[in-house]
N, C-alpha and C positions, 0 to 999 in steps of 0.2 A: 097816959102813954107819953114817954118822953121823946121829944123830938129834937134831934141834934142837927143843928144847922151846919152846913158845909160851906167853908170859904170858897169863893169863886177862884178858879185857876187862871193865872195870868200868863200869856204867851210871851216869852222873852224874845225879843228881836235884837239880833246882834248888829254890829257894824257892817256896812257894805264890804264885800270882798275887795281885796287890794287889786289894782290895775297894773301893778309893776310887772308881774309875769307875762302878761299879754304884751305889754310894750317891749319887754326884753326879748320875747320871741320875734316880734316884728323887726326890732333893730338887729337882732342876730341874722335873720333871714336877709335883710337888706345888705348887711355887711358881707354875708357870704356871696351874694350876687355881685357886689362891688369888687370883692376879692377875685372872683372868677373872671370878671370883666377885665381887671388889671392883669391877671395872669394870661388871659387870652391875648390881650394887646402885647404883653411882654414876650409871648411865645414867638412873635414875629422877629425877635432878635436871636432866636435859637433854631427855628425851623420854619419852613414855608409849606403850607398845606392847602390843597384845593380839591374839591370834588367836582369842579367844572372842567372836566377833561373827558376825552373820547379816545378810543382805540381806533386806529385807522390804518390804511395801507395805500399803496399807489393803485389807482383805478385805470386800467389800460383799456381804452376804447378802440375796438377792432373795427375798421371800415374796409370794405373791399376796394381794390384799386381799379376794377373794371366793372362795367354795368351789364347786368343780365339777369335771367331768372335763376333762382336757387334750384340746383338739381338734386343734391343730397345733403343731409345734415348728419353729422357723426357724433355729436355731443348732446348732453341733455342739461337741464337746469340744475345748478349746484354741483356739477361734476368737476373734478379736479383734473386739469390737464398739464402736460409738460411742454417745454419748448419744442416746436416742430410738430406737435400733434395736429392732425387734421381736424378742422372745425366744421367747415362746410365747402361745397363746391358749386361753382357757377357753370351753367351749360357751356361747354367749350366749343360747340359746333361752329358758330360764327367766327371764332378766333382761329380755329384750325383752317378754315377757308381763307382768312386773311394771310395766315402763314404760307399757305400753298400759293397765293397770288404773289406774295413777296418773293418766294423761291423762284417762281417762274420769271418774274421781272429781273431777278439777279442773273438767272441762267441766260436770258436774252441779252442782257448787257454784257456778260462775259463772252458770249459768242460774237457780238459786234467788236469787241476788243481785239479778238484774234484776227478778224478781217481788217481792222484798222491798223494793226501792227504790220500785217503783210503789205497793205497799201502804203504805209509810211516807209517801209523798207524799200519797196519798188520805187517810190518817189526819190528817196535818197540815192538809189543806184542811178536813176536817170539824171539826177542833178550832178553826180560825180562825172558821168559820161559827157554831159553837156559842158561842164567846166573844162574837162580835158580837150574837147573839140574847140572851145573858145580860146584856150591858151594856144592851141596849135594854129588856129586861124589868125590870132594876133601875131604869132611868130612869122606866118607866111606873109602877112601884110608888111611887116617890117622888112623882111628880105625883098619883097617886090618893090617897096619904095627905094631901098638901097640900089637895087639893080636899075630901076628906072632912072634914078638920079645919075648913075654912072653911064647911062646910055646903053646898057646891055639887054634891056627888056622894054618891050613896047608899053606905052601908057595904058593900053587896054588891060594888060596883065595886072597892073596895079589897081585898076578899077574893079576887076573881078576879085582881087584879094580883099579890097575894101568891102565889097558886097558880101563875100563869104564870112568875113569877120563880124559884120553887122548881124548877118543870119545867126551865127554861132552865139553872139551875145544876147540876141532875142530868145534863142532856144534855152540859154542858160537862165535867163530871167524868168521864162515860163516854167522851167524845171524848179527853180527856187519857190515860185508861187505855189506849185503843186506840193512841194514839201511843207510849205507853211500850212496849206489847207489840210493836208493829211495829219499834220501835227495838232491842228485845232480840233479836228474831228476825233482824234485819238484822246485829246484831253477831255473833251465834252463826254465821251463815252466812259472815260475814267471817273468823272464826276458822277455819271449816271450809276456806275458800279458802286461808288461810295454811298450814294443816296439809297440804292437798292439794298446794299448791305445793312444800312441803318434801318430801313424799313423791315428788313427781315429780323434784325435784333429786336425791334419794337414789337413785331408781331409774335416772336417767341416769348418775349417778356409778358405780353398780355395773355398769352395762352397759359404761361406758368402761373399767372396771378388768378386764374380761375380756381385754383386750389388755395383756400385761405387757411393759414397755419397759425397756431398759437405762438406769439412772439416771446412770451415769458411763462414761467410756471404760475399757476394760479387756479382760482375757482371761478367757474362760469356763474354769473349772476343774472337774474331776471331775463332768462333766456326764452324768447318766444318765437324764434324763427322756425319756419316750416318749409319743406319743399314746395316749390311753386311760387313762393314769395319773390318779389322783385328786389334786387340789390342795386344800389346806385353808387357809383364810384365816389369815395370821399364821405359817404354818409355812414356813421357807425351804426352797426347792427347787433354787436356783441360786446359785452364788457367783462373783463377779467379782474378780479381782485388778486393782486400780486401776492405770492406766497412768501417771498423773501424780502419784503419792504414794509414790515409792520412797525409802527411808531405810535406815540401817544402825543396828542396835542392838548396841552393844559393851559388854561387861562389863569394867570396869577395877577394879584393886585399890584398896581404900579409901586406901592410902598415896599415891596420885597424884591422887586426885579433886580435891584443893585446886588443882591446876594446870590443870584442865580447865574453863575459864570459857566460858559460852555466847557464841557469836560467833567463837571461836577456830577457825582453819582447821586442818584435819587431812587426812590422805591415806588412801585406802581401796584395798586390793588385794582383788579378787574372784577366787575360785577358778574361777568360770565364764568369766573373762576374764583369765588370768594375764599377768604381766609387763607390767602397765599400772596405773598409779596414777591414781586419780580424786580430784579435790579435793572436800572436804566441810566443812560448817560445823557446829560443835556447836550443837544447838538447846536442849539442856537435859539435866539429870542428874536420875535418879529421886530423889525426896525420901525414899525409904525402901525397904526390902526385907523380905521375909518369910523368916525363917530356920526356921519350923516346917512350912510347906507346907499345913497344915490349919487353923491357928488363925485366920487372917484370911480364909479362904474365897476366895483368889484375888484379893483386892482390891489386893494389892501384888505386885510381881514376886518370884518365888522364887529364892533363891540357896543352892545346896547347900553347907553349911559343911564337909562332909567328903567325901573320896574315898579308898577303900581304907584306911580307918582313919587317914588323915592329915588333920589339921586345916588347912583352907585359910583364907587371908586373905579377908575379905569382899569381894565384888565388887558394884559398883553399875552398873546399866545407864546408858549414855550414848547419847543419840540424835544421830546425824549426818544432816544433810540433804545429799544428793548434789547438788553444784553441777554436776558433769559426769556425765551419764548413760552407761552402756554401751549398746551396741546393743540393740535390743529382743529380738532372738533370744538374747541372753545374760543376760537378766534372769529370775531364777527366785526366787520367794518362798521363803525358808528356806535358800538356798545359803550356804556358809561365806564368811566375809570376814575380813580383818585390817585393823587400823587403827593408825596411828601419828600422834602429835601432838607437834610440837616446841614447847618453851616459848619 
């Protein structure tokens, strides 16, 4: 039987694959990253963009101007109010009593004024009468002296005329003192009327301030006031987010601040109303920032210079006035925003 031998098969191993495509992809990727970084840095010469922005408005803190227990509450949390709308009332009873007391004091002072005016007029009349008698007594004395000097009248007549003139002068002096006293009493009572009038006006003002009204149009926020709570003068108890004072505060890097001039138009994206750009005008740029947070006591806006051990470029707040407002239902104080300004 013939046996044919088969030659062994040899496996052909080719050369290792080339590494050039891998390197090319790596260099291409790094090149794209570098180009993107260059373009991003160069974009600062064309536009300024930041997502470090918030939508905000004026927050009006409402504090009662008198102290007392809350009697009624006429609004609820998140309610929209208009200027002059009643928010709550304070128990007016003690203030009405103070007003009644002030009215009584004013009436009493006015009654005394009428009596004082009559007394002053009587004193003036007595003064005029005493003055006329004094003038007549002086004339009689002069005549008696002339007659006595010429020998036509006895010396006793001159003495009597002198005594009468002295009595008339004393009476005139007493009348003048009475007029002065009456005038002083009248003036004091006039001062009392002025004080009573001021007290009455103050009592009326306090009574009027028991009704606390909305000073501006806005939305009531974080409202927890209830009837029976105690209100203290000067202590805020209600906050309103003003409806007509919306603006955006955006923090921009210091390297682009020079391009952001007041009056320049920018665009705002609100996260509460996405996919819509609103026109806005730059109102101004903060003149300084606080990098220490405690040194200036909150007088300047604070900008954190580091985050996770990374030193950040300083950012300055830029205020944008919204020329186009979003719907009222999508305005929330403190919501995130993004702004872009083309040069």
